[in-house]
mmCIF file of the N, C-alpha and C atoms, coordinates in Angstrom:
data_MODEL
# 
_entry.id   MODEL 
# 
loop_
_atom_site.group_PDB 
_atom_site.id 
_atom_site.type_symbol 
_atom_site.label_atom_id 
_atom_site.label_alt_id 
_atom_site.label_comp_id 
_atom_site.label_asym_id 
_atom_site.label_entity_id 
_atom_site.label_seq_id 
_atom_site.pdbx_PDB_ins_code 
_atom_site.Cartn_x 
_atom_site.Cartn_y 
_atom_site.Cartn_z 
_atom_site.occupancy 
_atom_site.B_iso_or_equiv 
_atom_site.pdbx_formal_charge 
_atom_site.auth_seq_id 
_atom_site.auth_comp_id 
_atom_site.auth_asym_id 
_atom_site.auth_atom_id 
_atom_site.pdbx_PDB_model_num 
ATOM 1   N N  . THR A 1 1  ? 37.176 -47.696 80.117 1.00 0.00 ? 1  THR A N  1 
ATOM 2   C CA . THR A 1 1  ? 37.842 -48.074 78.887 1.00 0.00 ? 1  THR A CA 1 
ATOM 3   C C  . THR A 1 1  ? 38.818 -46.977 78.476 1.00 0.00 ? 1  THR A C  1 
ATOM 4   N N  . SER A 1 2  ? 39.516 -47.181 77.396 1.00 0.00 ? 2  SER A N  1 
ATOM 5   C CA . SER A 1 2  ? 40.447 -46.203 76.840 1.00 0.00 ? 2  SER A CA 1 
ATOM 6   C C  . SER A 1 2  ? 40.687 -46.590 75.376 1.00 0.00 ? 2  SER A C  1 
ATOM 7   N N  . VAL A 1 3  ? 41.510 -45.821 74.699 1.00 0.00 ? 3  VAL A N  1 
ATOM 8   C CA . VAL A 1 3  ? 41.885 -46.151 73.326 1.00 0.00 ? 3  VAL A CA 1 
ATOM 9   C C  . VAL A 1 3  ? 43.380 -46.441 73.314 1.00 0.00 ? 3  VAL A C  1 
ATOM 10  N N  . HIS A 1 4  ? 43.754 -47.564 72.713 1.00 0.00 ? 4  HIS A N  1 
ATOM 11  C CA . HIS A 1 4  ? 45.163 -47.955 72.616 1.00 0.00 ? 4  HIS A CA 1 
ATOM 12  C C  . HIS A 1 4  ? 45.586 -47.887 71.151 1.00 0.00 ? 4  HIS A C  1 
ATOM 13  N N  . TRP A 1 5  ? 46.724 -47.253 70.906 1.00 0.00 ? 5  TRP A N  1 
ATOM 14  C CA . TRP A 1 5  ? 47.217 -47.004 69.545 1.00 0.00 ? 5  TRP A CA 1 
ATOM 15  C C  . TRP A 1 5  ? 48.371 -47.939 69.220 1.00 0.00 ? 5  TRP A C  1 
ATOM 16  N N  . HIS A 1 6  ? 48.442 -48.426 68.005 1.00 0.00 ? 6  HIS A N  1 
ATOM 17  C CA . HIS A 1 6  ? 49.551 -49.273 67.547 1.00 0.00 ? 6  HIS A CA 1 
ATOM 18  C C  . HIS A 1 6  ? 50.296 -48.560 66.427 1.00 0.00 ? 6  HIS A C  1 
ATOM 19  N N  . GLY A 1 7  ? 51.611 -48.427 66.579 1.00 0.00 ? 7  GLY A N  1 
ATOM 20  C CA . GLY A 1 7  ? 52.449 -47.866 65.529 1.00 0.00 ? 7  GLY A CA 1 
ATOM 21  C C  . GLY A 1 7  ? 52.490 -46.349 65.482 1.00 0.00 ? 7  GLY A C  1 
ATOM 22  N N  . ILE A 1 8  ? 51.790 -45.688 66.384 1.00 0.00 ? 8  ILE A N  1 
ATOM 23  C CA . ILE A 1 8  ? 51.796 -44.232 66.417 1.00 0.00 ? 8  ILE A CA 1 
ATOM 24  C C  . ILE A 1 8  ? 52.739 -43.779 67.519 1.00 0.00 ? 8  ILE A C  1 
ATOM 25  N N  . LEU A 1 9  ? 53.765 -43.042 67.156 1.00 0.00 ? 9  LEU A N  1 
ATOM 26  C CA . LEU A 1 9  ? 54.710 -42.530 68.137 1.00 0.00 ? 9  LEU A CA 1 
ATOM 27  C C  . LEU A 1 9  ? 54.099 -41.292 68.778 1.00 0.00 ? 9  LEU A C  1 
ATOM 28  N N  . GLN A 1 10 ? 53.803 -41.383 70.036 1.00 0.00 ? 10 GLN A N  1 
ATOM 29  C CA . GLN A 1 10 ? 53.146 -40.280 70.732 1.00 0.00 ? 10 GLN A CA 1 
ATOM 30  C C  . GLN A 1 10 ? 54.190 -39.454 71.475 1.00 0.00 ? 10 GLN A C  1 
ATOM 31  N N  . LYS A 1 11 ? 54.920 -38.666 70.732 1.00 0.00 ? 11 LYS A N  1 
ATOM 32  C CA . LYS A 1 11 ? 55.929 -37.804 71.334 1.00 0.00 ? 11 LYS A CA 1 
ATOM 33  C C  . LYS A 1 11 ? 55.257 -36.761 72.206 1.00 0.00 ? 11 LYS A C  1 
ATOM 34  N N  . GLU A 1 12 ? 55.724 -36.633 73.428 1.00 0.00 ? 12 GLU A N  1 
ATOM 35  C CA . GLU A 1 12 ? 55.214 -35.674 74.404 1.00 0.00 ? 12 GLU A CA 1 
ATOM 36  C C  . GLU A 1 12 ? 53.775 -35.927 74.833 1.00 0.00 ? 12 GLU A C  1 
ATOM 37  N N  . SER A 1 13 ? 53.214 -37.094 74.510 1.00 0.00 ? 13 SER A N  1 
ATOM 38  C CA . SER A 1 13 ? 51.865 -37.439 74.984 1.00 0.00 ? 13 SER A CA 1 
ATOM 39  C C  . SER A 1 13 ? 51.754 -38.941 75.226 1.00 0.00 ? 13 SER A C  1 
ATOM 40  N N  . GLN A 1 14 ? 52.847 -39.573 75.631 1.00 0.00 ? 14 GLN A N  1 
ATOM 41  C CA . GLN A 1 14 ? 52.852 -41.026 75.829 1.00 0.00 ? 14 GLN A CA 1 
ATOM 42  C C  . GLN A 1 14 ? 51.894 -41.471 76.937 1.00 0.00 ? 14 GLN A C  1 
ATOM 43  N N  . TRP A 1 15 ? 51.486 -40.563 77.829 1.00 0.00 ? 15 TRP A N  1 
ATOM 44  C CA . TRP A 1 15 ? 50.518 -40.912 78.870 1.00 0.00 ? 15 TRP A CA 1 
ATOM 45  C C  . TRP A 1 15 ? 49.134 -41.145 78.287 1.00 0.00 ? 15 TRP A C  1 
ATOM 46  N N  . GLU A 1 16 ? 48.923 -40.823 77.026 1.00 0.00 ? 16 GLU A N  1 
ATOM 47  C CA . GLU A 1 16 ? 47.641 -41.053 76.365 1.00 0.00 ? 16 GLU A CA 1 
ATOM 48  C C  . GLU A 1 16 ? 47.681 -42.310 75.494 1.00 0.00 ? 16 GLU A C  1 
ATOM 49  N N  . ASP A 1 17 ? 48.506 -43.270 75.857 1.00 0.00 ? 17 ASP A N  1 
ATOM 50  C CA . ASP A 1 17 ? 48.643 -44.475 75.047 1.00 0.00 ? 17 ASP A CA 1 
ATOM 51  C C  . ASP A 1 17 ? 47.548 -45.495 75.306 1.00 0.00 ? 17 ASP A C  1 
ATOM 52  N N  . GLY A 1 18 ? 46.696 -45.253 76.273 1.00 0.00 ? 18 GLY A N  1 
ATOM 53  C CA . GLY A 1 18 ? 45.505 -46.070 76.416 1.00 0.00 ? 18 GLY A CA 1 
ATOM 54  C C  . GLY A 1 18 ? 45.606 -47.322 77.244 1.00 0.00 ? 18 GLY A C  1 
ATOM 55  N N  . VAL A 1 19 ? 46.513 -47.379 78.183 1.00 0.00 ? 19 VAL A N  1 
ATOM 56  C CA . VAL A 1 19 ? 46.553 -48.525 79.092 1.00 0.00 ? 19 VAL A CA 1 
ATOM 57  C C  . VAL A 1 19 ? 45.866 -48.077 80.386 1.00 0.00 ? 19 VAL A C  1 
ATOM 58  N N  . PRO A 1 20 ? 44.579 -48.466 80.593 1.00 0.00 ? 20 PRO A N  1 
ATOM 59  C CA . PRO A 1 20 ? 43.848 -47.977 81.745 1.00 0.00 ? 20 PRO A CA 1 
ATOM 60  C C  . PRO A 1 20 ? 44.513 -48.363 83.065 1.00 0.00 ? 20 PRO A C  1 
ATOM 61  N N  . ALA A 1 21 ? 44.543 -47.420 83.978 1.00 0.00 ? 21 ALA A N  1 
ATOM 62  C CA . ALA A 1 21 ? 45.098 -47.572 85.324 1.00 0.00 ? 21 ALA A CA 1 
ATOM 63  C C  . ALA A 1 21 ? 46.619 -47.710 85.331 1.00 0.00 ? 21 ALA A C  1 
ATOM 64  N N  . VAL A 1 22 ? 47.262 -47.628 84.174 1.00 0.00 ? 22 VAL A N  1 
ATOM 65  C CA . VAL A 1 22 ? 48.718 -47.653 84.109 1.00 0.00 ? 22 VAL A CA 1 
ATOM 66  C C  . VAL A 1 22 ? 49.216 -46.300 83.622 1.00 0.00 ? 22 VAL A C  1 
ATOM 67  N N  . GLN A 1 23 ? 48.803 -45.892 82.431 1.00 0.00 ? 23 GLN A N  1 
ATOM 68  C CA . GLN A 1 23 ? 49.244 -44.620 81.863 1.00 0.00 ? 23 GLN A CA 1 
ATOM 69  C C  . GLN A 1 23 ? 48.202 -43.519 81.954 1.00 0.00 ? 23 GLN A C  1 
ATOM 70  N N  . GLN A 1 24 ? 46.971 -43.881 82.181 1.00 0.00 ? 24 GLN A N  1 
ATOM 71  C CA . GLN A 1 24 ? 45.917 -42.884 82.356 1.00 0.00 ? 24 GLN A CA 1 
ATOM 72  C C  . GLN A 1 24 ? 44.783 -43.529 83.123 1.00 0.00 ? 24 GLN A C  1 
ATOM 73  N N  . CYS A 1 25 ? 43.928 -42.706 83.712 1.00 0.00 ? 25 CYS A N  1 
ATOM 74  C CA . CYS A 1 25 ? 42.750 -43.229 84.406 1.00 0.00 ? 25 CYS A CA 1 
ATOM 75  C C  . CYS A 1 25 ? 41.770 -43.771 83.376 1.00 0.00 ? 25 CYS A C  1 
ATOM 76  N N  . PRO A 1 26 ? 41.072 -44.872 83.689 1.00 0.00 ? 26 PRO A N  1 
ATOM 77  C CA . PRO A 1 26 ? 40.067 -45.384 82.755 1.00 0.00 ? 26 PRO A CA 1 
ATOM 78  C C  . PRO A 1 26 ? 38.972 -44.351 82.512 1.00 0.00 ? 26 PRO A C  1 
ATOM 79  N N  . ILE A 1 27 ? 38.396 -44.366 81.330 1.00 0.00 ? 27 ILE A N  1 
ATOM 80  C CA . ILE A 1 27 ? 37.283 -43.479 80.996 1.00 0.00 ? 27 ILE A CA 1 
ATOM 81  C C  . ILE A 1 27 ? 36.010 -44.139 81.528 1.00 0.00 ? 27 ILE A C  1 
ATOM 82  N N  . ALA A 1 28 ? 35.308 -43.444 82.386 1.00 0.00 ? 28 ALA A N  1 
ATOM 83  C CA . ALA A 1 28 ? 34.112 -44.001 83.018 1.00 0.00 ? 28 ALA A CA 1 
ATOM 84  C C  . ALA A 1 28 ? 32.980 -44.178 82.003 1.00 0.00 ? 28 ALA A C  1 
ATOM 85  N N  . PRO A 1 29 ? 32.082 -45.144 82.239 1.00 0.00 ? 29 PRO A N  1 
ATOM 86  C CA . PRO A 1 29 ? 30.921 -45.288 81.366 1.00 0.00 ? 29 PRO A CA 1 
ATOM 87  C C  . PRO A 1 29 ? 30.154 -43.962 81.293 1.00 0.00 ? 29 PRO A C  1 
ATOM 88  N N  . GLY A 1 30 ? 29.849 -43.528 80.096 1.00 0.00 ? 30 GLY A N  1 
ATOM 89  C CA . GLY A 1 30 ? 29.160 -42.266 79.889 1.00 0.00 ? 30 GLY A CA 1 
ATOM 90  C C  . GLY A 1 30 ? 30.078 -41.059 79.944 1.00 0.00 ? 30 GLY A C  1 
ATOM 91  N N  . GLY A 1 31 ? 31.353 -41.278 80.265 1.00 0.00 ? 31 GLY A N  1 
ATOM 92  C CA . GLY A 1 31 ? 32.319 -40.188 80.352 1.00 0.00 ? 31 GLY A CA 1 
ATOM 93  C C  . GLY A 1 31 ? 32.970 -39.916 79.002 1.00 0.00 ? 31 GLY A C  1 
ATOM 94  N N  . SER A 1 32 ? 33.900 -38.995 79.006 1.00 0.00 ? 32 SER A N  1 
ATOM 95  C CA . SER A 1 32 ? 34.606 -38.674 77.765 1.00 0.00 ? 32 SER A CA 1 
ATOM 96  C C  . SER A 1 32 ? 36.037 -38.264 78.078 1.00 0.00 ? 32 SER A C  1 
ATOM 97  N N  . PHE A 1 33 ? 36.869 -38.336 77.091 1.00 0.00 ? 33 PHE A N  1 
ATOM 98  C CA . PHE A 1 33 ? 38.262 -37.920 77.193 1.00 0.00 ? 33 PHE A CA 1 
ATOM 99  C C  . PHE A 1 33 ? 38.692 -37.482 75.805 1.00 0.00 ? 33 PHE A C  1 
ATOM 100 N N  . THR A 1 34 ? 39.346 -36.356 75.700 1.00 0.00 ? 34 THR A N  1 
ATOM 101 C CA . THR A 1 34 ? 39.813 -35.866 74.411 1.00 0.00 ? 34 THR A CA 1 
ATOM 102 C C  . THR A 1 34 ? 41.296 -36.176 74.277 1.00 0.00 ? 34 THR A C  1 
ATOM 103 N N  . TYR A 1 35 ? 41.634 -37.007 73.298 1.00 0.00 ? 35 TYR A N  1 
ATOM 104 C CA . TYR A 1 35 ? 43.032 -37.324 73.027 1.00 0.00 ? 35 TYR A CA 1 
ATOM 105 C C  . TYR A 1 35 ? 43.616 -36.219 72.162 1.00 0.00 ? 35 TYR A C  1 
ATOM 106 N N  . ARG A 1 36 ? 44.771 -35.706 72.547 1.00 0.00 ? 36 ARG A N  1 
ATOM 107 C CA . ARG A 1 36 ? 45.447 -34.656 71.780 1.00 0.00 ? 36 ARG A CA 1 
ATOM 108 C C  . ARG A 1 36 ? 46.883 -35.086 71.544 1.00 0.00 ? 36 ARG A C  1 
ATOM 109 N N  . TRP A 1 37 ? 47.229 -35.308 70.291 1.00 0.00 ? 37 TRP A N  1 
ATOM 110 C CA . TRP A 1 37 ? 48.596 -35.650 69.927 1.00 0.00 ? 37 TRP A CA 1 
ATOM 111 C C  . TRP A 1 37 ? 48.830 -35.226 68.498 1.00 0.00 ? 37 TRP A C  1 
ATOM 112 N N  . LYS A 1 38 ? 50.077 -35.051 68.168 1.00 0.00 ? 38 LYS A N  1 
ATOM 113 C CA . LYS A 1 38 ? 50.451 -34.592 66.829 1.00 0.00 ? 38 LYS A CA 1 
ATOM 114 C C  . LYS A 1 38 ? 50.646 -35.802 65.914 1.00 0.00 ? 38 LYS A C  1 
ATOM 115 N N  . ALA A 1 39 ? 49.894 -35.832 64.839 1.00 0.00 ? 39 ALA A N  1 
ATOM 116 C CA . ALA A 1 39 ? 50.021 -36.905 63.850 1.00 0.00 ? 39 ALA A CA 1 
ATOM 117 C C  . ALA A 1 39 ? 51.113 -36.500 62.850 1.00 0.00 ? 39 ALA A C  1 
ATOM 118 N N  . ASP A 1 40 ? 52.318 -37.017 63.058 1.00 0.00 ? 40 ASP A N  1 
ATOM 119 C CA . ASP A 1 40 ? 53.417 -36.641 62.164 1.00 0.00 ? 40 ASP A CA 1 
ATOM 120 C C  . ASP A 1 40 ? 53.895 -37.803 61.296 1.00 0.00 ? 40 ASP A C  1 
ATOM 121 N N  . LEU A 1 41 ? 53.170 -38.924 61.321 1.00 0.00 ? 41 LEU A N  1 
ATOM 122 C CA . LEU A 1 41 ? 53.483 -40.062 60.459 1.00 0.00 ? 41 LEU A CA 1 
ATOM 123 C C  . LEU A 1 41 ? 52.302 -40.322 59.530 1.00 0.00 ? 41 LEU A C  1 
ATOM 124 N N  . SER A 1 42 ? 52.591 -40.707 58.310 1.00 0.00 ? 42 SER A N  1 
ATOM 125 C CA . SER A 1 42 ? 51.507 -41.085 57.408 1.00 0.00 ? 42 SER A CA 1 
ATOM 126 C C  . SER A 1 42 ? 51.464 -42.603 57.319 1.00 0.00 ? 42 SER A C  1 
ATOM 127 N N  . GLY A 1 43 ? 50.303 -43.142 57.014 1.00 0.00 ? 43 GLY A N  1 
ATOM 128 C CA . GLY A 1 43 ? 50.172 -44.583 56.887 1.00 0.00 ? 43 GLY A CA 1 
ATOM 129 C C  . GLY A 1 43 ? 48.858 -45.074 57.464 1.00 0.00 ? 43 GLY A C  1 
ATOM 130 N N  . THR A 1 44 ? 48.744 -46.378 57.565 1.00 0.00 ? 44 THR A N  1 
ATOM 131 C CA . THR A 1 44 ? 47.573 -47.012 58.144 1.00 0.00 ? 44 THR A CA 1 
ATOM 132 C C  . THR A 1 44 ? 47.966 -47.566 59.500 1.00 0.00 ? 44 THR A C  1 
ATOM 133 N N  . PHE A 1 45 ? 47.208 -47.212 60.528 1.00 0.00 ? 45 PHE A N  1 
ATOM 134 C CA . PHE A 1 45 ? 47.530 -47.624 61.885 1.00 0.00 ? 45 PHE A CA 1 
ATOM 135 C C  . PHE A 1 45 ? 46.305 -48.246 62.536 1.00 0.00 ? 45 PHE A C  1 
ATOM 136 N N  . TRP A 1 46 ? 46.542 -49.085 63.512 1.00 0.00 ? 46 TRP A N  1 
ATOM 137 C CA . TRP A 1 46 ? 45.488 -49.821 64.188 1.00 0.00 ? 46 TRP A CA 1 
ATOM 138 C C  . TRP A 1 46 ? 45.272 -49.221 65.568 1.00 0.00 ? 46 TRP A C  1 
ATOM 139 N N  . TYR A 1 47 ? 44.025 -49.090 65.971 1.00 0.00 ? 47 TYR A N  1 
ATOM 140 C CA . TYR A 1 47 ? 43.708 -48.672 67.331 1.00 0.00 ? 47 TYR A CA 1 
ATOM 141 C C  . TYR A 1 47 ? 42.486 -49.443 67.808 1.00 0.00 ? 47 TYR A C  1 
ATOM 142 N N  . HIS A 1 48 ? 42.343 -49.558 69.116 1.00 0.00 ? 48 HIS A N  1 
ATOM 143 C CA . HIS A 1 48 ? 41.205 -50.275 69.700 1.00 0.00 ? 48 HIS A CA 1 
ATOM 144 C C  . HIS A 1 48 ? 40.987 -49.797 71.116 1.00 0.00 ? 48 HIS A C  1 
ATOM 145 N N  . SER A 1 49 ? 39.831 -50.123 71.664 1.00 0.00 ? 49 SER A N  1 
ATOM 146 C CA . SER A 1 49 ? 39.554 -49.760 73.058 1.00 0.00 ? 49 SER A CA 1 
ATOM 147 C C  . SER A 1 49 ? 39.595 -50.997 73.922 1.00 0.00 ? 49 SER A C  1 
# 
């Protein structure tokens, strides 16, 4: 699985946009991944796995 973000501009970290096997490797069951990006927009945004 992965986490996909809506409305968040991921400058310099677009590979962490959460499309498994396209932009990043899927996160294995029981595994972990630390997302690191700069939150420079305020507001309410939607995300899902």
